[in-house]
Biopython code that builds the backbone (N, CA, C, O; Angstrom):
import numpy as np
from Bio.PDB.StructureBuilder import StructureBuilder

atoms = [
    (1, "UNK", "N", (0.858, -1.178, 0.000)),
    (1, "UNK", "CA", (0.000, 0.000, 0.000)),
    (1, "UNK", "C", (0.903, 1.239, 0.000)),
    (1, "UNK", "O", (1.967, 1.233, 0.618)),
    (2, "UNK", "N", (0.478, 2.291, -0.689)),
    (2, "UNK", "CA", (1.281, 3.523, -0.680)),
    (2, "UNK", "C", (1.307, 4.171, 0.700)),
    (2, "UNK", "O", (0.455, 3.894, 1.544)),
    (3, "UNK", "N", (2.283, 5.027, 0.917)),
    (3, "UNK", "CA", (2.392, 5.754, 2.181)),
    (3, "UNK", "C", (1.240, 6.748, 2.285)),
    (3, "UNK", "O", (1.021, 7.549, 1.376)),
    (4, "UNK", "N", (0.503, 6.694, 3.396)),
    (4, "UNK", "CA", (-0.632, 7.594, 3.611)),
    (4, "UNK", "C", (-0.402, 8.371, 4.895)),
    (4, "UNK", "O", (-0.332, 7.786, 5.976)),
    (5, "UNK", "N", (-0.283, 9.697, 4.779)),
    (5, "UNK", "CA", (-0.110, 10.548, 5.951)),
    (5, "UNK", "C", (-1.445, 10.732, 6.650)),
    (5, "UNK", "O", (-2.485, 10.821, 5.997)),
    (6, "UNK", "N", (-1.421, 10.791, 7.979)),
    (6, "UNK", "CA", (-2.635, 10.981, 8.768)),
    (6, "UNK", "C", (-2.291, 11.760, 10.030)),
    (6, "UNK", "O", (-1.411, 11.359, 10.791)),
    (7, "UNK", "N", (-2.983, 12.870, 10.252)),
    (7, "UNK", "CA", (-2.720, 13.682, 11.445)),
    (7, "UNK", "C", (-3.683, 13.364, 12.588)),
    (7, "UNK", "O", (-3.654, 14.038, 13.617)),
    (8, "UNK", "N", (-4.530, 12.358, 12.428)),
    (8, "UNK", "CA", (-5.482, 11.968, 13.479)),
    (8, "UNK", "C", (-4.754, 11.022, 14.435)),
    (8, "UNK", "O", (-4.868, 9.802, 14.324)),
    (9, "UNK", "N", (-4.017, 11.595, 15.362)),
    (9, "UNK", "CA", (-3.154, 10.805, 16.250)),
    (9, "UNK", "C", (-3.919, 9.934, 17.226)),
    (9, "UNK", "O", (-3.339, 9.012, 17.799)),
    (10, "UNK", "N", (-5.209, 10.194, 17.435)),
    (10, "UNK", "CA", (-5.987, 9.343, 18.329)),
    (10, "UNK", "C", (-6.496, 8.068, 17.649)),
    (10, "UNK", "O", (-7.170, 7.257, 18.283)),
    (11, "UNK", "N", (-6.178, 7.886, 16.367)),
    (11, "UNK", "CA", (-6.588, 6.676, 15.646)),
    (11, "UNK", "C", (-5.595, 5.554, 15.928)),
    (11, "UNK", "O", (-4.386, 5.785, 15.936)),
    (12, "UNK", "N", (-6.092, 4.349, 16.159)),
    (12, "UNK", "CA", (-5.219, 3.202, 16.466)),
    (12, "UNK", "C", (-4.296, 2.842, 15.313)),
    (12, "UNK", "O", (-3.257, 2.223, 15.541)),
    (13, "UNK", "N", (-4.638, 3.209, 14.083)),
    (13, "UNK", "CA", (-3.828, 2.887, 12.910)),
    (13, "UNK", "C", (-2.704, 3.898, 12.681)),
    (13, "UNK", "O", (-1.852, 3.675, 11.821)),
    (14, "UNK", "N", (-2.682, 5.007, 13.431)),
    (14, "UNK", "CA", (-1.675, 6.040, 13.221)),
    (14, "UNK", "C", (-0.368, 5.657, 13.912)),
    (14, "UNK", "O", (-0.349, 5.352, 15.104)),
    (15, "UNK", "N", (0.711, 5.678, 13.154)),
    (15, "UNK", "CA", (2.036, 5.406, 13.704)),
    (15, "UNK", "C", (2.986, 6.459, 13.141)),
    (15, "UNK", "O", (3.361, 6.404, 11.970)),
    (16, "UNK", "N", (3.366, 7.409, 13.973)),
    (16, "UNK", "CA", (4.282, 8.485, 13.568)),
    (16, "UNK", "C", (3.716, 9.255, 12.365)),
    (16, "UNK", "O", (4.423, 9.514, 11.391)),
    (17, "UNK", "N", (2.434, 9.612, 12.454)),
    (17, "UNK", "CA", (1.726, 10.408, 11.442)),
    (17, "UNK", "C", (1.629, 9.666, 10.097)),
    (17, "UNK", "O", (1.536, 10.295, 9.043)),
    (18, "UNK", "N", (1.650, 8.337, 10.142)),
    (18, "UNK", "CA", (1.485, 7.520, 8.947)),
    (18, "UNK", "C", (0.447, 6.436, 9.228)),
    (18, "UNK", "O", (0.505, 5.768, 10.260)),
    (19, "UNK", "N", (-0.507, 6.263, 8.304)),
    (19, "UNK", "CA", (-1.566, 5.274, 8.477)),
    (19, "UNK", "C", (-1.020, 3.865, 8.237)),
    (19, "UNK", "O", (-0.408, 3.597, 7.203)),
    (20, "UNK", "N", (-1.246, 2.970, 9.202)),
    (20, "UNK", "CA", (-0.782, 1.591, 9.113)),
    (20, "UNK", "C", (-1.941, 0.606, 8.941)),
    (20, "UNK", "O", (-1.744, -0.599, 9.099)),
    (21, "UNK", "N", (-3.131, 1.086, 8.625)),
    (21, "UNK", "CA", (-4.295, 0.210, 8.430)),
    (21, "UNK", "C", (-4.060, -0.725, 7.246)),
    (21, "UNK", "O", (-3.420, -0.335, 6.270)),
    (22, "UNK", "N", (-4.572, -1.956, 7.321)),
    (22, "UNK", "CA", (-4.393, -2.892, 6.212)),
    (22, "UNK", "C", (-5.177, -2.491, 4.960)),
    (22, "UNK", "O", (-4.852, -2.934, 3.859)),
    (23, "UNK", "N", (-6.196, -1.667, 5.121)),
    (23, "UNK", "CA", (-6.951, -1.116, 4.003)),
    (23, "UNK", "C", (-7.620, 0.158, 4.472)),
    (23, "UNK", "O", (-7.838, 0.348, 5.668)),
    (24, "UNK", "N", (-7.951, 1.043, 3.521)),
    (24, "UNK", "CA", (-8.568, 2.325, 3.823)),
    (24, "UNK", "C", (-9.943, 2.373, 3.156)),
    (24, "UNK", "O", (-10.086, 2.021, 1.986)),
    (25, "UNK", "N", (-10.944, 2.809, 3.908)),
    (25, "UNK", "CA", (-12.265, 3.016, 3.325)),
    (25, "UNK", "C", (-12.669, 4.463, 3.559)),
    (25, "UNK", "O", (-12.687, 4.937, 4.695)),
    (26, "UNK", "N", (-12.992, 5.160, 2.472)),
    (26, "UNK", "CA", (-13.427, 6.551, 2.540)),
    (26, "UNK", "C", (-14.797, 6.652, 1.889)),
    (26, "UNK", "O", (-14.994, 6.186, 0.767)),
    (27, "UNK", "N", (-15.743, 7.261, 2.593)),
    (27, "UNK", "CA", (-17.104, 7.422, 2.097)),
    (27, "UNK", "C", (-17.469, 8.893, 2.004)),
    (27, "UNK", "O", (-16.763, 9.758, 2.522)),
    (28, "UNK", "N", (-18.571, 9.159, 1.341)),
    (28, "UNK", "CA", (-19.085, 10.519, 1.293)),
    (28, "UNK", "C", (-19.628, 10.892, 2.671)),
    (28, "UNK", "O", (-20.151, 10.042, 3.392)),
    (29, "UNK", "N", (-19.501, 12.138, 3.020)),
    (29, "UNK", "CA", (-20.017, 12.666, 4.285)),
    (29, "UNK", "C", (-21.359, 13.335, 3.987)),
    (29, "UNK", "O", (-21.447, 14.561, 3.926)),
    (30, "UNK", "N", (-22.394, 12.531, 3.804)),
    (30, "UNK", "CA", (-23.707, 13.059, 3.446)),
    (30, "UNK", "C", (-24.099, 12.628, 2.043)),
    (30, "UNK", "O", (-23.407, 11.830, 1.412)),
    (31, "UNK", "N", (-25.187, 13.149, 1.571)),
    (31, "UNK", "CA", (-25.718, 12.766, 0.267)),
    (31, "UNK", "C", (-25.069, 13.568, -0.854)),
    (31, "UNK", "O", (-24.465, 14.615, -0.619)),
    (32, "UNK", "N", (-25.202, 13.066, -2.058)),
    (32, "UNK", "CA", (-24.716, 13.792, -3.223)),
    (32, "UNK", "C", (-23.283, 13.466, -3.565)),
    (32, "UNK", "O", (-22.650, 12.628, -2.921)),
    (33, "UNK", "N", (-22.777, 14.129, -4.578)),
    (33, "UNK", "CA", (-21.425, 13.913, -5.068)),
    (33, "UNK", "C", (-20.436, 14.786, -4.306)),
    (33, "UNK", "O", (-20.665, 15.982, -4.126)),
    (34, "UNK", "N", (-19.327, 14.181, -3.854)),
    (34, "UNK", "CA", (-18.289, 14.933, -3.156)),
    (34, "UNK", "C", (-17.514, 15.788, -4.147)),
    (34, "UNK", "O", (-17.091, 15.305, -5.197)),
    (35, "UNK", "N", (-17.330, 17.055, -3.809)),
    (35, "UNK", "CA", (-16.554, 17.972, -4.639)),
    (35, "UNK", "C", (-15.350, 18.541, -3.900)),
    (35, "UNK", "O", (-14.453, 19.108, -4.524)),
    (36, "UNK", "N", (-15.319, 18.393, -2.560)),
    (36, "UNK", "CA", (-14.219, 18.874, -1.724)),
    (36, "UNK", "C", (-13.885, 17.800, -0.697)),
    (36, "UNK", "O", (-14.732, 16.970, -0.368)),
    (37, "UNK", "N", (-12.662, 17.812, -0.193)),
    (37, "UNK", "CA", (-12.233, 16.784, 0.763)),
    (37, "UNK", "C", (-13.054, 16.779, 2.044)),
    (37, "UNK", "O", (-13.223, 15.725, 2.656)),
    (38, "UNK", "N", (-13.577, 17.950, 2.470)),
    (38, "UNK", "CA", (-14.377, 17.965, 3.700)),
    (38, "UNK", "C", (-15.766, 17.351, 3.505)),
    (38, "UNK", "O", (-16.550, 17.278, 4.452)),
    (39, "UNK", "N", (-16.067, 16.917, 2.301)),
    (39, "UNK", "CA", (-17.320, 16.218, 2.027)),
    (39, "UNK", "C", (-17.115, 14.693, 2.036)),
    (39, "UNK", "O", (-17.988, 13.938, 1.608)),
    (40, "UNK", "N", (-15.962, 14.262, 2.523)),
    (40, "UNK", "CA", (-15.657, 12.844, 2.649)),
    (40, "UNK", "C", (-15.258, 12.535, 4.088)),
    (40, "UNK", "O", (-14.974, 13.441, 4.872)),
    (41, "UNK", "N", (-15.240, 11.249, 4.425)),
    (41, "UNK", "CA", (-14.834, 10.845, 5.777)),
    (41, "UNK", "C", (-14.162, 9.476, 5.739)),
    (41, "UNK", "O", (-14.481, 8.639, 4.894)),
    (42, "UNK", "N", (-13.242, 9.262, 6.652)),
    (42, "UNK", "CA", (-12.509, 8.004, 6.746)),
    (42, "UNK", "C", (-13.300, 7.024, 7.613)),
    (42, "UNK", "O", (-13.497, 7.262, 8.804)),
    (43, "UNK", "N", (-13.750, 5.929, 7.012)),
    (43, "UNK", "CA", (-14.494, 4.901, 7.745)),
    (43, "UNK", "C", (-13.565, 3.906, 8.421)),
    (43, "UNK", "O", (-14.030, 3.053, 9.177)),
    (44, "UNK", "N", (-12.268, 3.992, 8.168)),
    (44, "UNK", "CA", (-11.288, 3.084, 8.740)),
    (44, "UNK", "C", (-10.910, 3.503, 10.165)),
    (44, "UNK", "O", (-10.349, 2.697, 10.908)),
    (45, "UNK", "N", (-11.202, 4.726, 10.552)),
    (45, "UNK", "CA", (-10.834, 5.274, 11.870)),
    (45, "UNK", "C", (-11.295, 4.371, 13.011)),
    (45, "UNK", "O", (-12.449, 3.945, 13.048)),
    (46, "UNK", "N", (-10.396, 4.089, 13.930)),
    (46, "UNK", "CA", (-10.679, 3.376, 15.171)),
    (46, "UNK", "C", (-9.926, 4.098, 16.295)),
    (46, "UNK", "O", (-8.738, 4.391, 16.159)),
    (47, "UNK", "N", (-10.617, 4.383, 17.401)),
    (47, "UNK", "CA", (-9.959, 5.024, 18.553)),
    (47, "UNK", "C", (-8.876, 4.111, 19.107)),
    (47, "UNK", "O", (-9.073, 2.903, 19.236)),
    (48, "UNK", "N", (-7.741, 4.694, 19.429)),
    (48, "UNK", "CA", (-6.679, 3.908, 20.064)),
    (48, "UNK", "C", (-7.046, 3.654, 21.522)),
    (48, "UNK", "O", (-7.750, 4.447, 22.148)),
    (49, "UNK", "N", (-6.566, 2.557, 22.038)),
    (49, "UNK", "CA", (-6.903, 2.232, 23.437)),
    (49, "UNK", "C", (-5.842, 2.649, 24.397)),
    (49, "UNK", "O", (-5.984, 2.443, 25.602)),
]
sb = StructureBuilder()
sb.init_structure("model")
sb.init_model(0)
sb.init_chain("A")
sb.init_seg("    ")
for serial, (resi, resn, name, xyz) in enumerate(atoms, 1):
    if name == "N":
        sb.init_residue(resn, " ", resi, " ")
    sb.init_atom(name, np.array(xyz, "f"), 0.0, 1.0, " ", f" {name:<3s}", serial, name[0])
structure = sb.get_structure()
């Protein structure tokens, strides 16, 4: 998988500002077609313990 930067440090997949998830799922944040990044959301996020 390519290197993916992530600043969400409270996510369990974050390791030194790099996503270590085995796969990434990104969905639309609401209805309609996404035209800007803030109209999407990461479904892979998991709170670190």
